[in-house]
N, C-alpha and C positions, 0 to 999 in steps of 0.2 A: 287907218282908215288909205288902200291902196291907191294912190296917181298914180295909174294908168294912163299912157299917151299912146294916139289911135296913131296909126300910119297914117292916115288922109284923115283927111278935112274933109267933107262932098261938099259944095256947089249946090248948098239945098233952101236956101233960105234961114234957114231952123238957129237958136243959138245954141252957145252948148246947153244948159239947163233945155230947150227940148227934146237936143237930140237926146242925150244924157237921160230920160223919159219915157222915152219910146218906146212904146211897147215891143216886143217881142215873141217871135215866130218860133220856140226852139224844136231840134226832132235828136230824140237820141235814134241812133242806131247800132244795127251793126252786130257781128253773132254771136260778138261777148257778154260777160257778165255784168251785174248792174245802171243799165237802162233805165228801168224801171225805180233804181234804188238811188239813182241820180235825180230821178224827178222827185219823187219825194220828199230827197234833202233840201229842193227850193222847196218846196210845201211849205216845211217848218222854218225856214227863212219868211218866204212871204208871211204867216201865220203870225211868227216874230216882232211880224211891220204892222200889224191889223188886219191884213189882207184876207178880204174872205175867199175860200178855197172850195175850187167844186171838182172833184177823181172820177170819174169813170176809166171804169174799166170794163175792159169787152171781153175779154179769152180767163178770165179768171172765172172759177166757178163763187155762186152764190153763195156759194159751202161752204168754203178753203177762207179762211180765216187765217188776215195772213196780220204781221207783225205793227209793219208802217199804219195799216188799215187802226189798229185798235190805239197807240198810237198818238196820231192823230185826233181820230175823235174825239179820246180824253181831253188833248190839247183846244180843239175846238169848244169843246163843249168846259173848259178851266176859267172862259172870261175873259184873258189875257192879254189873246191875243186877238184874231178873224174869227171866223165859224170857219166848222168846215162840215165838209157836204160830200157822202157818199155815194156812187152808184157804185151799180153791177148793174150792165147789161146781157140779160141773157144767164142759159145757167154751166155757160163758161167750157175752156177744154175745145174749142172749139174745132181745137187743128185734129183732133181727133172725130174723124169723120163714122158716126155709124149710122145707119138705115134710117132714111127717112127722116134728119134732123135738119140734117143742110137748109133748109127753106125756113127750120124752124131759127137754128143760127143768122141765115139771112133778112131773117124779119127784125127782130132781133140787135141787130145790130143797125137796121135800117130808121128800127123806134132810138136807140140808143145818140145816133144823128141829129135822126129828126128833135131831140130831148139838147142836143147838142146847143143847135143851129136856135131853139129858142133861147136860150135860157142866154148865147150871146146877145142878140138879139135886145134882150134885157137888159144888158150887162150886171149881172147875176154875182157875178166873181170875180175879181182880179187875177185870178191864179186858175186857167183851167187844169188839170192833168189825164190828158187821154192815155190811159194806158192799157198798150199794147195796141192801139188804134191802127196802126201798119196794116196789119192784119186784115180787116174786116176790107180794105181797100185794095190789099192784093188779091183776094180771092173771091172780087166783082160786088160787094149785096154792100159797099157805099159807093158813089162814084168820085170821082178821085179830084172833078173839074169842080163839083160842086164844093167838093171839102179845101180848094185851095182857093176857088171865088170865095167861102163866104169867112176862110179866115184870114185870108189878106185884106178882105172887106171888111171885120170887123168896128165896132165901135168902140169907141172911147178909150182908157187906159186898162184893154189886157190883154192880158196875156198867156200864151197856148204856152205848152209843152205835151210833144205823142215821145210816143216811146212804140219799141217792136222793129223786130229786122226787117230787111226787107223796107226799107222807106222807097217809094215812089218820086223819081228825080223832079217828079215837076214840083212833092213836096217840096225835095229840097233844095228846088230854085229858091220857090218864095220862101223860105225859112232865114232869119236874119240868126242865125244860130244852127251850124250842124254838130256834133259829137258820135263819131261812130268806133262805137266798141271793139275794139279786139281784140278776140282772144290768143292769148300764149301760151296759155298751160290751166288745165281742168283737172280738176280730183276728179267730176267721169270722168279723165281718159283714163285712166288709174281703173274703174271700175264700179268707181266709192258710189252714190246716189249721193242727190240730195238730205244737206241736215235743217232740221230745227235753230233758228236763229243763224246760217247762216243765207240761205235760203224761202224761207219765210219765217 
C-alpha cells in the first residue's frame, strides 16, 4: 500500500482517518482520450471494495454497447463485489443536432439529473459515474449552480466522478480532484477512425 504524504495538513478538526475517508468529487475533463475510461477504472476499483456503483451516461446511445458496460454488468451480477446499475439518459450522441431533437435531449438530461438527485438524497450508491455530464451543463440543459450545490452538499460517503470536455469552472472549483486529459497525439489525426477494443 503506498504511503503518500500530503504536502499540507489542514487545520480542519478532522482526524487523519476521517480526512482520508472523506468522499470525493472528481472531474475528468480536457480534449484528450481517456476520461470515461479512467472513470470506469475507478468503478472497477470501487466494485472490488464492495461498493454499489451507479453509472449514468448522458450522450452515448442507449443502443451502443460499450465494453466497460458489459464488463461492469457481469461484475455486478457476479455477487463478488458491489452491485452495478447502468442508466442511459436519452438517445445519445446529443452533440449531433438533428431538427426538433434538442428539446427532447434537454428533457432527457433534466430527467436524468433529477434521478441522480433522488439517488444522492437516498444514498443509493457509494460511487456515481456521471459520464459525459459536462455536456448537458455546457448546453444549459441542467443548471450548473444546482449541480454544484447538490454535489457539494451530498450526504454520506458518496464519491462522484464527472467526465466530459469543457467542464464548467464552477464545477472545477467545487471538485476535490481534477484531471485534465491533454491530447499529444491521436490516430484520428492521421485519418484513422475509432476501433473496437480501443474506443468501445
